[in-house]
N, C-alpha and C positions, 0 to 999 in steps of 0.2 A: 518326823515331818518330811513330806515329799519335797524333792528338789524341783526346780523349774522344769527341767527336762522330763522328769517322771510325770509331772502333772500334764505336760503337753502330750506326751506319748499316750498316757491313759485316756485323755479326752479324745484323741484321734481314734484310738481303737474302739472306744465306745460308739463313735460315729460309724465305724465299720469301713473306713477308707484307708487307702495306702498313702505312702509318702508322695508317690508320683501324682496321685489324684489330688492330694492337698496342695501340691506345688502348682498344678494346673488351675485350681480354683482360686488360689491366693496370688498367683503370678510371682511367687517367691521361689528362688532356685531350690531344687530338691536337696542338694548337698548342704545348704544352709539349714533347712528344716531338720535334716538328720543330725547336724551338730547341735541345734537347739535342744532336740530331744535327748541327745547324748550329754547334755549339760556342758557342752564345750563351746565357749564363746571367744575363742582365739581366732576369730575371723578378721581378716584385714579389711574392716569397714569402719567408717566414722561412727561415733556414738549415736548420732541422730538417726542414721540409717538402721543401726542395730536395734534401737528402741522402736523405730517404726515397724520393722519386720516382726519383732516380738509382739507388739500391740496388735498388728493385723492378724497374726496367727492365733493369738489368744481370742480375739473377737470372733474369728472364724470357728474356733472350737468352743465358743460360748463360755469362755473362762473370764474371770475378772481381770481385765487388761491392766488396769492401774496397779493392782497388787502384783502382777507378774513383773511390771516395770520397776516397782519399788524393790522387789526381791533382787532383780537384776542389778539395780544401782547399788544395793547393799553388798553384792558380791565383789564389786570393784573389777568386774570382768575377769575374775579368777575362776579357774576350773574347780568344780566341786563334784566329788563322787562321780566321775565319768563312768558310763556304762556303754556296752556295745550298742550301736545304733540298730534300729529295727531293719530287718531285711525284707519287710513286706513290700510288694510291688503292685499287686492287683487287689482290688476290693471294690466295694460299692461306693459310688461317688454321689453325694447329695449336695448340689450347688444351690438349692433354693433357700438354704439357711442363711446365706450371706445377704445382708441388706444392700440396698442401692448405695447408701452412704459408704458402707464398707468397701464395695467394689471401687468407688471413686478414690477412696483413700489408698487401697491396694495399688491402683494404677499410678497414682502420684508417687508412691514410694518406689515402685518398680522403675518409673521414669528417672527419678533421682539416682537410683542405683546405676542405671545405664549411663547417665551422664558422668558419674564419678568413676566408672570402670569401663573405659573404651573397649569395644570388642565384645561386650556382653549383650547379646541380642535379646529383645523383648519378644517372647513367644505370643503369637496370636494377634500381633499389631502390625498394621501397615499404614504409615502416615501419608503415603503418596495418594493424591486424589485420583479417582478413577475417571478417565475420559470416556465420554460416550462414543461408541463406534460410529464411523461415518457410513451412512447408508449408500451402497453402490448405486442404487436407483437414482438418488439425488445427484450424484456425480455425473451419471449418464445423461440425465435431463439437463443439467447445467451445460454440458458439452454441446448438446443439440441446440439449446437456445443460443449459445455463443456462435455456433456455426451459422444458424439462420440469420443472426444479426450481421455477421460478416458478409454473407451473401447479399443482404439488402443494401448494405453500404456500398458494395462493389457495383451493384446494379444502378444505384443513384449516381455514383461517380461516372459510370459509363454513359448514362443518359445525358448528364450535364455536358460531358465531353462532346457527344454527338451534336447536341443542340448548339454548343458554342462553336463547333466547326462549321455547321451550316450557316450560322449567323455571320461568321467571318467571311465565308465564301460569298454570301449575298452582299455584304458590305463591299468586298473587293470587286464584285461584278458591277456594283452601282457606281464605284469611283470612276472606272474608265468611261462608262456611259455619260456621267455628268461632265467629265473632261471633254468628251467628244462633242457634247451638246454646246459647250462654251467655246466660241471661236477665239482665235488669236490673230494679232496683227504683227507682222514682222517688218521692221524698218531696215533698209539697206543703204548704207552711206556710199554713194558713188564717189564722193570727195568729202573733205572735211566740211561738216555742217552742224549748225546749232538747231535743235529741234525740241518741241514740247507738244504733248498730246493731252486734250481734255475731252470729257464726255459731254456731248451735246445735250442741253436741257438742264442737267444738274450741275454742270461745271466741275464735276469731279476730275481731279488731276490723275490721269493714268500714267503719264510720264512727265516729270518736271523737266524744266529746260536743261537739256543735256547736250554735250558736244560729242558727236560720233565721228571717229576718224575714218579715213578712206578704207573701204572694205569691211568695216565693222557692221555687225547685224545686231538688232535688239528686238526681242519679241515682247509684246505687252498684251493684256486682256483686251478683247474686242466685244464687249457686251452689247454695244449698240452704236449708233452713229457717233463718230468722233470728229474733232476738229484738230488738224495737224498744222502747226505753225513753224516756219523755218526762216533762217536768215538768207538762204539761197535755195529756192525751190528746185532748181535743176540738179542739186547735189544729193538728192534723196529719192529712193523708189520704195514701193510697198508691195509685199507679198500678201495677197488676200485670197485665201483658199486655193493657192496654187497659181493664181493669176498675178502677173507682175504689172503694177500700175505706177504712174508718175504724175507729178504736179504739172498742170499745163504750163507751157512756156510763158514767162512774164509774170507768173504768180508765185508768191512765197507761202501760201497756205491753201489747204484743200479739206473738204469734208468727205469722209469715207463712211460707207454703210456696210455692215457685215453681210456676207452672202446668205441667201435664204437656204434653210436645211430641208 
């Protein structure tokens, strides 16, 4: 009766493939396959991985996998009639015989083997996702769009700055003109005097009753005719547009009219 290794080796040779080709097709290390065919099962692997490799190899070779596993279990992982491993390297490789389910099972076993034995690479697998390359033309177009947007923002900012400056200049020019258009009345205390000023017609108080000391000056708005009342008319004078006026002698109040512009 043939051993497990002899059955595996004979089946492989009937397929006309080498150990290396079988290893590439099953994703099982070639030295493991050589030991299987040499009937040597002293591999430092857990039993579940050993059975998985044997089952996958048997399925690949179209052998009854369960019978191979039963014979392996009966051995108790003891070596039986070891023979020299095959030295075949090259040969014809036929990958179409392995079904899709077999390939999935082979990949799962190979992954489990890599997880239990660090440093054992999986040939032909790359788990890293491939990133699509960045189109240089898109980068160039994006840079141009960003530059155009920046220029537009700068132009808008400059236009607003110019418009704001001109508006400020116009406002500043209007302020002196308005101030010039509005006259003022300056009261000059010749001696201590109590004085009050109201706008004729509306009665608006331009200067509430106030005591001016000798030599003190007080300027008030002069929008129209005003009535000036004092306790001593001779103690106050008025500067109206550069003209110095006084209350007539014997009177304590006077009505003044702003100069015509």
